[in-house]
C-alpha positions as CSV (number, residue, x, y, z in Angstrom):
1,X,-13.3,-7.7,2.8
2,X,-9.7,-8.5,1.6
3,X,-6.7,-8.0,3.9
4,X,-5.0,-4.7,3.0
5,X,-1.4,-4.1,3.9
6,X,0.8,-1.0,3.3
7,X,4.5,-0.6,3.8
8,X,5.5,3.0,4.7
9,X,8.2,5.3,6.0
10,X,7.2,7.7,8.7
11,X,8.2,10.9,6.7
12,X,7.0,9.8,3.3
13,X,4.4,12.2,1.7
14,X,3.3,9.5,-0.8
15,X,2.6,7.1,2.1
16,X,0.5,9.7,3.8
17,X,-1.4,10.3,0.5
18,X,-2.0,6.6,0.0
19,X,-3.3,6.1,3.5
20,X,-5.5,9.1,3.2
21,X,-7.1,7.6,0.1
22,X,-7.6,4.3,2.0
23,X,-9.1,6.2,5.0
24,X,-11.5,8.0,2.6
25,X,-12.8,4.5,1.5
26,X,-13.4,3.6,5.1
27,X,-11.4,0.4,4.9
28,X,-9.2,-1.2,7.6
29,X,-5.6,-1.8,6.7
30,X,-2.4,-2.9,8.4
31,X,0.6,-0.4,8.2
32,X,4.1,-1.6,8.4
33,X,6.4,1.3,9.2
34,X,9.7,0.2,7.9
35,X,11.6,3.4,8.7
36,X,15.2,2.4,9.5
37,X,14.4,-1.4,9.6
38,X,16.5,-3.1,7.0
39,X,15.1,-6.5,7.7
40,X,11.5,-5.3,7.2
41,X,12.5,-3.5,4.0
42,X,14.1,-6.7,2.7
43,X,10.9,-8.5,3.4
44,X,8.9,-5.9,1.5
45,X,11.2,-6.1,-1.5
46,X,10.9,-9.9,-1.5
47,X,7.1,-9.6,-1.5
48,X,7.1,-6.9,-4.2
49,X,9.4,-8.8,-6.5
50,X,11.8,-5.8,-6.8
51,X,10.2,-2.4,-6.1
52,X,12.1,-0.7,-3.2
53,X,10.2,2.5,-2.9
54,X,7.4,3.2,-0.4
55,X,4.5,2.9,-0.1
56,X,3.9,-0.6,-1.4
57,X,0.3,-1.8,-1.2
58,X,-1.0,-5.3,-1.0
59,X,-4.6,-6.4,-1.1
60,X,-5.0,-10.0,-0.3
61,X,-1.9,-11.7,-1.7
62,X,-1.8,-9.3,-4.7
63,X,0.7,-6.5,-5.0
64,X,-0.9,-3.3,-6.4
65,X,2.2,-1.0,-6.4
66,X,2.4,2.4,-4.7
67,X,0.6,5.6,-4.3
68,X,0.2,6.5,-8.0
69,X,-1.1,3.0,-8.9
70,X,-3.7,3.2,-6.0
71,X,-4.9,6.6,-7.2
72,X,-5.0,5.4,-10.8
73,X,-7.3,2.5,-9.8
74,X,-9.5,5.0,-8.0
75,X,-9.6,7.3,-11.0
76,X,-10.6,4.3,-13.2
77,X,-13.4,3.4,-10.8
78,X,-11.8,0.1,-9.9
79,X,-10.4,0.7,-6.4
80,X,-13.6,0.0,-4.5
81,X,-13.9,-3.5,-6.2
82,X,-10.3,-4.2,-5.4
83,X,-10.6,-3.2,-1.8
84,X,-13.8,-5.1,-1.2
85,X,-12.3,-8.2,-2.7
């Protein structure tokens, strides 16, 4: 299984929704709560190549975007393959 990472803020409803989808898939992931942490946010932006909003989701070394992109992959039937690498 690929390494899954998600950058979040503690009060972000989209972050909660994205994590709920990952939880429903039964996968293990690493959460980086960057609430109020400018250095961690800068690292996230560097990794994403520009997007500053949260959540930002990585599977392996690939950036998949945020909550909407994650749910779109699921609706297309592609998320399980992505998560299982």
